BAKE-183034 format. One record per residue (C-alpha): y, x, z. Coordinates in nm, 3 decimals, m for minus. Layout:
REM residues N
<site yy="Y" xx="X" zz="Z"/>
...
//
This chain:
REM residues 374
<site yy="10.974" xx="m5.423" zz="6.197"/>
<site yy="10.774" xx="m5.491" zz="5.882"/>
<site yy="10.761" xx="m5.869" zz="5.924"/>
<site yy="11.136" xx="m5.913" zz="5.948"/>
<site yy="11.284" xx="m6.135" zz="5.680"/>
<site yy="11.555" xx="m6.066" zz="5.425"/>
<site yy="11.844" xx="m6.310" zz="5.385"/>
<site yy="11.754" xx="m6.587" zz="5.142"/>
<site yy="11.985" xx="m6.789" zz="4.914"/>
<site yy="11.967" xx="m7.068" zz="5.173"/>
<site yy="12.038" xx="m6.845" zz="5.472"/>
<site yy="12.336" xx="m6.648" zz="5.588"/>
<site yy="12.421" xx="m6.438" zz="5.891"/>
<site yy="12.726" xx="m6.391" zz="6.108"/>
<site yy="12.946" xx="m6.081" zz="6.103"/>
<site yy="12.792" xx="m5.921" zz="6.416"/>
<site yy="12.453" xx="m5.897" zz="6.240"/>
<site yy="12.599" xx="m5.690" zz="5.956"/>
<site yy="12.798" xx="m5.470" zz="6.196"/>
<site yy="12.485" xx="m5.394" zz="6.398"/>
<site yy="12.287" xx="m5.334" zz="6.079"/>
<site yy="12.541" xx="m5.078" zz="5.960"/>
<site yy="12.547" xx="m4.904" zz="6.298"/>
<site yy="12.169" xx="m4.894" zz="6.320"/>
<site yy="12.135" xx="m4.760" zz="5.964"/>
<site yy="12.387" xx="m4.482" zz="6.034"/>
<site yy="12.215" xx="m4.397" zz="6.362"/>
<site yy="11.874" xx="m4.379" zz="6.197"/>
<site yy="12.010" xx="m4.147" zz="5.929"/>
<site yy="12.158" xx="m3.930" zz="6.202"/>
<site yy="11.831" xx="m3.893" zz="6.397"/>
<site yy="11.613" xx="m3.860" zz="6.089"/>
<site yy="11.442" xx="m4.201" zz="6.072"/>
<site yy="11.392" xx="m4.298" zz="5.708"/>
<site yy="11.516" xx="m4.639" zz="5.600"/>
<site yy="11.283" xx="m4.884" zz="5.431"/>
<site yy="11.348" xx="m4.939" zz="5.060"/>
<site yy="11.370" xx="m5.283" zz="4.903"/>
<site yy="11.448" xx="m5.251" zz="4.536"/>
<site yy="11.763" xx="m5.052" zz="4.470"/>
<site yy="11.891" xx="m5.052" zz="4.827"/>
<site yy="11.754" xx="m4.946" zz="5.162"/>
<site yy="11.721" xx="m5.213" zz="5.429"/>
<site yy="11.735" xx="m5.203" zz="5.806"/>
<site yy="11.549" xx="m5.429" zz="6.049"/>
<site yy="11.780" xx="m5.588" zz="6.308"/>
<site yy="11.658" xx="m5.772" zz="6.615"/>
<site yy="11.875" xx="m6.084" zz="6.637"/>
<site yy="11.711" xx="m6.279" zz="6.917"/>
<site yy="11.748" xx="m6.075" zz="7.235"/>
<site yy="11.480" xx="m6.261" zz="7.429"/>
<site yy="11.194" xx="m6.234" zz="7.181"/>
<site yy="10.997" xx="m5.949" zz="7.033"/>
<site yy="10.831" xx="m6.159" zz="6.765"/>
<site yy="10.886" xx="m6.117" zz="6.392"/>
<site yy="11.084" xx="m6.441" zz="6.391"/>
<site yy="11.349" xx="m6.265" zz="6.599"/>
<site yy="11.413" xx="m5.997" zz="6.337"/>
<site yy="11.589" xx="m5.986" zz="5.999"/>
<site yy="11.618" xx="m5.714" zz="5.737"/>
<site yy="11.971" xx="m5.646" zz="5.613"/>
<site yy="12.043" xx="m5.454" zz="5.288"/>
<site yy="12.233" xx="m5.131" zz="5.341"/>
<site yy="12.483" xx="m5.065" zz="5.064"/>
<site yy="12.545" xx="m4.698" zz="5.145"/>
<site yy="12.448" xx="m4.454" zz="5.418"/>
<site yy="12.525" xx="m4.085" zz="5.463"/>
<site yy="12.526" xx="m3.810" zz="5.723"/>
<site yy="12.879" xx="m3.671" zz="5.753"/>
<site yy="12.796" xx="m3.381" zz="5.981"/>
<site yy="12.524" xx="m3.269" zz="6.215"/>
<site yy="12.616" xx="m3.536" zz="6.467"/>
<site yy="12.804" xx="m3.806" zz="6.270"/>
<site yy="12.702" xx="m4.057" zz="6.003"/>
<site yy="12.843" xx="m4.357" zz="5.819"/>
<site yy="12.674" xx="m4.667" zz="5.679"/>
<site yy="12.805" xx="m4.971" zz="5.493"/>
<site yy="12.666" xx="m5.323" zz="5.473"/>
<site yy="12.827" xx="m5.628" zz="5.313"/>
<site yy="12.871" xx="m5.963" zz="5.486"/>
<site yy="12.665" xx="m6.247" zz="5.339"/>
<site yy="12.712" xx="m6.591" zz="5.501"/>
<site yy="12.469" xx="m6.750" zz="5.256"/>
<site yy="12.572" xx="m7.080" zz="5.095"/>
<site yy="12.824" xx="m7.161" zz="5.367"/>
<site yy="13.202" xx="m7.145" zz="5.320"/>
<site yy="13.318" xx="m6.840" zz="5.509"/>
<site yy="13.617" xx="m6.611" zz="5.455"/>
<site yy="13.407" xx="m6.301" zz="5.537"/>
<site yy="13.189" xx="m6.341" zz="5.226"/>
<site yy="13.129" xx="m6.001" zz="5.059"/>
<site yy="13.339" xx="m5.823" zz="5.322"/>
<site yy="13.233" xx="m5.456" zz="5.351"/>
<site yy="13.132" xx="m5.360" zz="5.705"/>
<site yy="13.143" xx="m4.990" zz="5.791"/>
<site yy="12.990" xx="m4.825" zz="6.096"/>
<site yy="13.076" xx="m4.466" zz="6.189"/>
<site yy="12.850" xx="m4.324" zz="6.458"/>
<site yy="12.863" xx="m4.004" zz="6.657"/>
<site yy="12.596" xx="m3.861" zz="6.889"/>
<site yy="12.761" xx="m3.675" zz="7.174"/>
<site yy="12.654" xx="m3.507" zz="7.496"/>
<site yy="12.698" xx="m3.755" zz="7.778"/>
<site yy="12.862" xx="m3.718" zz="8.114"/>
<site yy="12.612" xx="m3.855" zz="8.370"/>
<site yy="12.870" xx="m4.114" zz="8.482"/>
<site yy="12.932" xx="m4.246" zz="8.130"/>
<site yy="12.746" xx="m4.530" zz="7.959"/>
<site yy="12.509" xx="m4.426" zz="7.678"/>
<site yy="12.666" xx="m4.665" zz="7.422"/>
<site yy="13.038" xx="m4.679" zz="7.345"/>
<site yy="13.170" xx="m4.945" zz="7.105"/>
<site yy="13.509" xx="m4.892" zz="6.942"/>
<site yy="13.736" xx="m5.091" zz="6.710"/>
<site yy="13.821" xx="m4.912" zz="6.389"/>
<site yy="14.061" xx="m5.035" zz="6.121"/>
<site yy="14.034" xx="m5.410" zz="6.063"/>
<site yy="13.834" xx="m5.491" zz="6.376"/>
<site yy="14.051" xx="m5.684" zz="6.619"/>
<site yy="14.155" xx="m5.561" zz="6.961"/>
<site yy="14.258" xx="m5.742" zz="7.276"/>
<site yy="14.596" xx="m5.679" zz="7.437"/>
<site yy="14.441" xx="m5.417" zz="7.666"/>
<site yy="14.311" xx="m5.225" zz="7.363"/>
<site yy="13.946" xx="m5.319" zz="7.405"/>
<site yy="13.757" xx="m5.409" zz="7.087"/>
<site yy="13.714" xx="m5.779" zz="7.003"/>
<site yy="13.336" xx="m5.761" zz="7.034"/>
<site yy="13.198" xx="m6.058" zz="7.225"/>
<site yy="12.887" xx="m6.106" zz="7.437"/>
<site yy="12.628" xx="m6.189" zz="7.169"/>
<site yy="12.744" xx="m5.905" zz="6.943"/>
<site yy="12.741" xx="m5.656" zz="7.233"/>
<site yy="12.389" xx="m5.763" zz="7.322"/>
<site yy="12.276" xx="m5.707" zz="6.963"/>
<site yy="12.419" xx="m5.354" zz="6.964"/>
<site yy="12.242" xx="m5.281" zz="7.291"/>
<site yy="11.896" xx="m5.408" zz="7.198"/>
<site yy="11.904" xx="m5.238" zz="6.859"/>
<site yy="12.051" xx="m4.901" zz="6.961"/>
<site yy="12.004" xx="m4.817" zz="7.328"/>
<site yy="11.632" xx="m4.739" zz="7.322"/>
<site yy="11.676" xx="m4.476" zz="7.050"/>
<site yy="11.953" xx="m4.273" zz="7.215"/>
<site yy="11.816" xx="m3.939" zz="7.337"/>
<site yy="11.832" xx="m3.864" zz="7.709"/>
<site yy="12.158" xx="m3.696" zz="7.805"/>
<site yy="12.346" xx="m3.822" zz="7.497"/>
<site yy="12.593" xx="m4.099" zz="7.420"/>
<site yy="12.621" xx="m4.287" zz="7.092"/>
<site yy="12.977" xx="m4.367" zz="6.990"/>
<site yy="12.993" xx="m4.657" zz="6.740"/>
<site yy="13.315" xx="m4.739" zz="6.557"/>
<site yy="13.313" xx="m5.056" zz="6.345"/>
<site yy="13.555" xx="m5.058" zz="6.053"/>
<site yy="13.641" xx="m5.364" zz="5.844"/>
<site yy="13.859" xx="m5.239" zz="5.557"/>
<site yy="13.963" xx="m5.595" zz="5.465"/>
<site yy="13.970" xx="m5.724" zz="5.823"/>
<site yy="14.343" xx="m5.709" zz="5.891"/>
<site yy="14.426" xx="m5.901" zz="5.573"/>
<site yy="14.155" xx="m6.160" zz="5.635"/>
<site yy="14.272" xx="m6.208" zz="5.993"/>
<site yy="14.602" xx="m6.343" zz="5.861"/>
<site yy="14.404" xx="m6.647" zz="5.741"/>
<site yy="14.269" xx="m6.719" zz="6.091"/>
<site yy="14.423" xx="m6.819" zz="6.424"/>
<site yy="14.265" xx="m6.520" zz="6.606"/>
<site yy="14.600" xx="m6.388" zz="6.722"/>
<site yy="14.671" xx="m6.719" zz="6.896"/>
<site yy="14.420" xx="m6.619" zz="7.160"/>
<site yy="14.467" xx="m6.248" zz="7.191"/>
<site yy="14.270" xx="m6.097" zz="6.902"/>
<site yy="14.513" xx="m5.861" zz="6.732"/>
<site yy="14.511" xx="m5.659" zz="6.411"/>
<site yy="14.183" xx="m5.784" zz="6.267"/>
<site yy="13.868" xx="m5.994" zz="6.285"/>
<site yy="13.645" xx="m6.040" zz="6.588"/>
<site yy="13.271" xx="m5.996" zz="6.623"/>
<site yy="13.194" xx="m6.329" zz="6.783"/>
<site yy="12.937" xx="m6.607" zz="6.775"/>
<site yy="12.631" xx="m6.697" zz="6.975"/>
<site yy="12.362" xx="m6.671" zz="6.709"/>
<site yy="12.262" xx="m6.478" zz="6.399"/>
<site yy="12.264" xx="m6.765" zz="6.150"/>
<site yy="12.593" xx="m6.896" zz="6.016"/>
<site yy="12.673" xx="m7.244" zz="6.139"/>
<site yy="12.759" xx="m7.464" zz="5.836"/>
<site yy="13.087" xx="m7.579" zz="5.989"/>
<site yy="13.231" xx="m7.685" zz="5.654"/>
<site yy="12.916" xx="m7.861" zz="5.541"/>
<site yy="12.797" xx="m8.219" zz="5.559"/>
<site yy="12.564" xx="m8.129" zz="5.846"/>
<site yy="12.857" xx="m8.043" zz="6.073"/>
<site yy="13.031" xx="m8.368" zz="5.987"/>
<site yy="12.721" xx="m8.566" zz="6.079"/>
<site yy="12.689" xx="m8.378" zz="6.408"/>
<site yy="13.054" xx="m8.443" zz="6.489"/>
<site yy="13.018" xx="m8.813" zz="6.404"/>
<site yy="12.721" xx="m8.844" zz="6.640"/>
<site yy="12.911" xx="m8.665" zz="6.917"/>
<site yy="13.214" xx="m8.887" zz="6.858"/>
<site yy="13.002" xx="m9.199" zz="6.892"/>
<site yy="12.850" xx="m9.070" zz="7.216"/>
<site yy="13.191" xx="m8.989" zz="7.366"/>
<site yy="13.329" xx="m9.331" zz="7.273"/>
<site yy="13.056" xx="m9.497" zz="7.477"/>
<site yy="13.236" xx="m9.373" zz="7.789"/>
<site yy="13.588" xx="m9.272" zz="7.680"/>
<site yy="13.831" xx="m9.464" zz="7.457"/>
<site yy="14.102" xx="m9.197" zz="7.450"/>
<site yy="13.995" xx="m8.871" zz="7.282"/>
<site yy="14.142" xx="m8.534" zz="7.188"/>
<site yy="14.048" xx="m8.395" zz="6.847"/>
<site yy="14.071" xx="m8.015" zz="6.870"/>
<site yy="14.071" xx="m7.791" zz="6.566"/>
<site yy="13.840" xx="m7.507" zz="6.672"/>
<site yy="13.779" xx="m7.348" zz="7.010"/>
<site yy="14.142" xx="m7.235" zz="7.032"/>
<site yy="14.255" xx="m7.598" zz="7.019"/>
<site yy="13.999" xx="m7.678" zz="7.287"/>
<site yy="14.148" xx="m7.415" zz="7.519"/>
<site yy="14.498" xx="m7.556" zz="7.468"/>
<site yy="14.367" xx="m7.905" zz="7.545"/>
<site yy="14.204" xx="m7.788" zz="7.867"/>
<site yy="14.524" xx="m7.612" zz="7.973"/>
<site yy="14.708" xx="m7.939" zz="7.918"/>
<site yy="14.477" xx="m8.109" zz="8.164"/>
<site yy="14.266" xx="m8.305" zz="7.917"/>
<site yy="13.914" xx="m8.355" zz="8.059"/>
<site yy="13.644" xx="m8.166" zz="7.871"/>
<site yy="13.440" xx="m8.483" zz="7.823"/>
<site yy="13.727" xx="m8.633" zz="7.617"/>
<site yy="13.750" xx="m8.335" zz="7.379"/>
<site yy="13.585" xx="m8.332" zz="7.038"/>
<site yy="13.576" xx="m8.019" zz="6.820"/>
<site yy="13.646" xx="m8.145" zz="6.469"/>
<site yy="13.630" xx="m7.828" zz="6.256"/>
<site yy="13.776" xx="m7.924" zz="5.916"/>
<site yy="13.672" xx="m8.291" zz="5.913"/>
<site yy="13.982" xx="m8.449" zz="6.065"/>
<site yy="14.024" xx="m8.736" zz="5.818"/>
<site yy="13.668" xx="m8.873" zz="5.825"/>
<site yy="13.654" xx="m8.847" zz="6.203"/>
<site yy="13.986" xx="m9.027" zz="6.248"/>
<site yy="13.849" xx="m9.312" zz="6.040"/>
<site yy="13.526" xx="m9.309" zz="6.238"/>
<site yy="13.725" xx="m9.323" zz="6.563"/>
<site yy="13.920" xx="m9.622" zz="6.433"/>
<site yy="13.607" xx="m9.806" zz="6.324"/>
<site yy="13.433" xx="m9.734" zz="6.657"/>
<site yy="13.712" xx="m9.874" zz="6.870"/>
<site yy="13.897" xx="m9.568" zz="6.996"/>
<site yy="14.224" xx="m9.662" zz="7.165"/>
<site yy="14.402" xx="m9.334" zz="7.088"/>
<site yy="14.343" xx="m8.988" zz="6.943"/>
<site yy="14.533" xx="m8.673" zz="7.036"/>
<site yy="14.531" xx="m8.414" zz="6.755"/>
<site yy="14.562" xx="m8.057" zz="6.884"/>
<site yy="14.568" xx="m7.757" zz="6.652"/>
<site yy="14.728" xx="m7.433" zz="6.541"/>
<site yy="15.036" xx="m7.514" zz="6.336"/>
<site yy="14.913" xx="m7.303" zz="6.044"/>
<site yy="14.607" xx="m7.528" zz="6.017"/>
<site yy="14.721" xx="m7.875" zz="6.124"/>
<site yy="15.029" xx="m7.857" zz="5.900"/>
<site yy="14.810" xx="m7.966" zz="5.609"/>
<site yy="14.791" xx="m8.318" zz="5.751"/>
<site yy="15.168" xx="m8.352" zz="5.706"/>
<site yy="15.102" xx="m8.324" zz="5.332"/>
<site yy="14.817" xx="m8.576" zz="5.333"/>
<site yy="14.539" xx="m8.313" zz="5.321"/>
<site yy="14.280" xx="m8.440" zz="5.569"/>
<site yy="13.999" xx="m8.191" zz="5.505"/>
<site yy="14.159" xx="m7.872" zz="5.628"/>
<site yy="13.921" xx="m7.604" zz="5.495"/>
<site yy="14.106" xx="m7.332" zz="5.302"/>
<site yy="13.845" xx="m7.376" zz="5.030"/>
<site yy="13.961" xx="m7.732" zz="4.960"/>
<site yy="14.341" xx="m7.714" zz="4.931"/>
<site yy="14.633" xx="m7.509" zz="5.052"/>
<site yy="14.995" xx="m7.626" zz="5.020"/>
<site yy="15.111" xx="m7.522" zz="5.365"/>
<site yy="15.426" xx="m7.337" zz="5.266"/>
<site yy="15.525" xx="m7.620" zz="5.033"/>
<site yy="15.474" xx="m7.871" zz="5.316"/>
<site yy="15.682" xx="m7.651" zz="5.546"/>
<site yy="15.960" xx="m7.632" zz="5.287"/>
<site yy="15.964" xx="m8.012" zz="5.251"/>
<site yy="16.011" xx="m8.043" zz="5.628"/>
<site yy="16.290" xx="m7.783" zz="5.619"/>
<site yy="16.476" xx="m7.974" zz="5.347"/>
<site yy="16.441" xx="m8.301" zz="5.538"/>
<site yy="16.594" xx="m8.128" zz="5.840"/>
<site yy="16.893" xx="m8.008" zz="5.634"/>
<site yy="16.783" xx="m7.662" zz="5.522"/>
<site yy="16.927" xx="m7.512" zz="5.205"/>
<site yy="16.762" xx="m7.443" zz="4.872"/>
<site yy="16.799" xx="m7.068" zz="4.930"/>
<site yy="16.623" xx="m7.095" zz="5.266"/>
<site yy="16.346" xx="m7.298" zz="5.104"/>
<site yy="16.305" xx="m7.037" zz="4.830"/>
<site yy="16.277" xx="m6.762" zz="5.091"/>
<site yy="16.004" xx="m6.953" zz="5.279"/>
<site yy="15.801" xx="m6.988" zz="4.959"/>
<site yy="15.818" xx="m6.611" zz="4.908"/>
<site yy="15.650" xx="m6.541" zz="5.242"/>
<site yy="15.273" xx="m6.495" zz="5.258"/>
<site yy="15.181" xx="m6.688" zz="5.573"/>
<site yy="15.292" xx="m6.986" zz="5.779"/>
<site yy="15.335" xx="m6.751" zz="6.075"/>
<site yy="15.582" xx="m6.536" zz="5.879"/>
<site yy="15.764" xx="m6.848" zz="5.762"/>
<site yy="15.796" xx="m6.985" zz="6.116"/>
<site yy="15.928" xx="m6.649" zz="6.235"/>
<site yy="16.191" xx="m6.661" zz="5.959"/>
<site yy="16.286" xx="m7.014" zz="6.063"/>
<site yy="16.317" xx="m6.898" zz="6.425"/>
<site yy="16.571" xx="m6.638" zz="6.313"/>
<site yy="16.769" xx="m6.916" zz="6.143"/>
<site yy="16.740" xx="m7.151" zz="6.440"/>
<site yy="16.538" xx="m7.398" zz="6.233"/>
<site yy="16.186" xx="m7.352" zz="6.376"/>
<site yy="16.204" xx="m7.611" zz="6.654"/>
<site yy="16.342" xx="m7.901" zz="6.447"/>
<site yy="16.115" xx="m7.822" zz="6.149"/>
<site yy="15.798" xx="m7.807" zz="6.360"/>
<site yy="15.898" xx="m8.126" zz="6.537"/>
<site yy="15.949" xx="m8.291" zz="6.199"/>
<site yy="15.602" xx="m8.175" zz="6.097"/>
<site yy="15.446" xx="m8.335" zz="6.405"/>
<site yy="15.617" xx="m8.664" zz="6.315"/>
<site yy="15.485" xx="m8.638" zz="5.960"/>
<site yy="15.133" xx="m8.558" zz="6.082"/>
<site yy="15.141" xx="m8.858" zz="6.314"/>
<site yy="15.271" xx="m9.088" zz="6.043"/>
<site yy="15.018" xx="m8.967" zz="5.785"/>
<site yy="14.726" xx="m8.985" zz="6.028"/>
<site yy="14.813" xx="m9.338" zz="6.136"/>
<site yy="14.847" xx="m9.450" zz="5.775"/>
<site yy="14.518" xx="m9.280" zz="5.683"/>
<site yy="14.324" xx="m9.473" zz="5.947"/>
<site yy="14.497" xx="m9.797" zz="5.852"/>
<site yy="14.408" xx="m9.744" zz="5.487"/>
<site yy="14.040" xx="m9.655" zz="5.529"/>
<site yy="13.947" xx="m9.836" zz="5.850"/>
<site yy="14.193" xx="m10.127" zz="5.839"/>
<site yy="14.271" xx="m10.054" zz="6.204"/>
<site yy="14.578" xx="m9.941" zz="6.396"/>
<site yy="14.504" xx="m9.622" zz="6.589"/>
<site yy="14.775" xx="m9.461" zz="6.805"/>
<site yy="14.792" xx="m9.087" zz="6.734"/>
<site yy="14.946" xx="m8.807" zz="6.939"/>
<site yy="15.003" xx="m8.458" zz="6.799"/>
<site yy="15.032" xx="m8.114" zz="6.960"/>
<site yy="15.094" xx="m7.797" zz="6.759"/>
<site yy="15.056" xx="m7.450" zz="6.908"/>
<site yy="15.147" xx="m7.105" zz="6.778"/>
<site yy="14.953" xx="m6.778" zz="6.748"/>
<site yy="15.015" xx="m6.703" zz="7.115"/>
<site yy="14.855" xx="m7.035" zz="7.211"/>
<site yy="15.190" xx="m7.177" zz="7.325"/>
<site yy="15.274" xx="m7.540" zz="7.249"/>
<site yy="15.560" xx="m7.543" zz="6.999"/>
<site yy="15.589" xx="m7.913" zz="6.906"/>
<site yy="15.455" xx="m8.246" zz="7.027"/>
<site yy="15.494" xx="m8.613" zz="6.943"/>
<site yy="15.362" xx="m8.924" zz="7.109"/>
<site yy="15.313" xx="m8.745" zz="7.442"/>
<site yy="15.471" xx="m8.940" zz="7.728"/>
<site yy="15.476" xx="m8.644" zz="7.968"/>
<site yy="15.434" xx="m8.313" zz="7.784"/>
<site yy="15.270" xx="m8.037" zz="7.980"/>
<site yy="15.496" xx="m7.739" zz="8.048"/>
//
């Protein structure tokens, strides 16, 4: 589509858009449709709003490389660009290998597969969610010749490494990143706009509910729901835990329950109340401090600091029998720090509860909970 727009310096797109762009570019090369040129690189038009056919529902994505590998296979590469927003997928190469095959009449015409770096669920299915699947369908299905199937394999060469910096595995996404989201544009979750939205939502919830649960991401929300916390009392806080705790104190909240993945919420135990990885990261050092307070040795502390991730460190502590007391110590520290933070900046006393969960979504430590859920 000629009127589709290219990403601008003030605009960025989610990972599914670049995956679909790579797949569509490879498919077009395979069936002989020339790609449009824009400067040094070809570009591909991607329809990103399934319900509209207008130009506003299309974007043009630069294609870094594209090549036919054989008569019926091709490969294309795009590069993730989230725009000005903080996002760990920035500049991540996105590969799409496609193959046009004769189709059994009972088979679907489009088959999506997870290559290296794209996460899989426990049953082996690719971690490609509803919006991404819809984008693949509306951009590819109409071009597949009658009697053929298009096999699309998405490869994220850096995906497995990047996934170690997320909590994907806590909710069943293994070995890589997921293609998720509900829109093309990147939501500025680490920006001031998201903080303002969260503050407004907090104020609205406090009009009816004085006890709230602050959940770090959708994974925290799922844990909260499993613990029986009503949805109307849950607030997704992204990385803005400190400012929202203060806001809750100033607005008269009677308690706040902090719920998050231990590899994220651990930062609060060290007094880091904006939890974005782009701001600060002393998680292993904070974990070591808790280990020492529990009676761990200097050699054990040194070993923890040599590990790359909190998850690996917790696994090491499990082998030593230290994981449970150390994580419980961290919840106490988080509670103490959070309470002191609100007292300092809001001059109010705000009771705080804390729940930490692991990569499997299982609660591993709690404090301030009168009757912990099993």
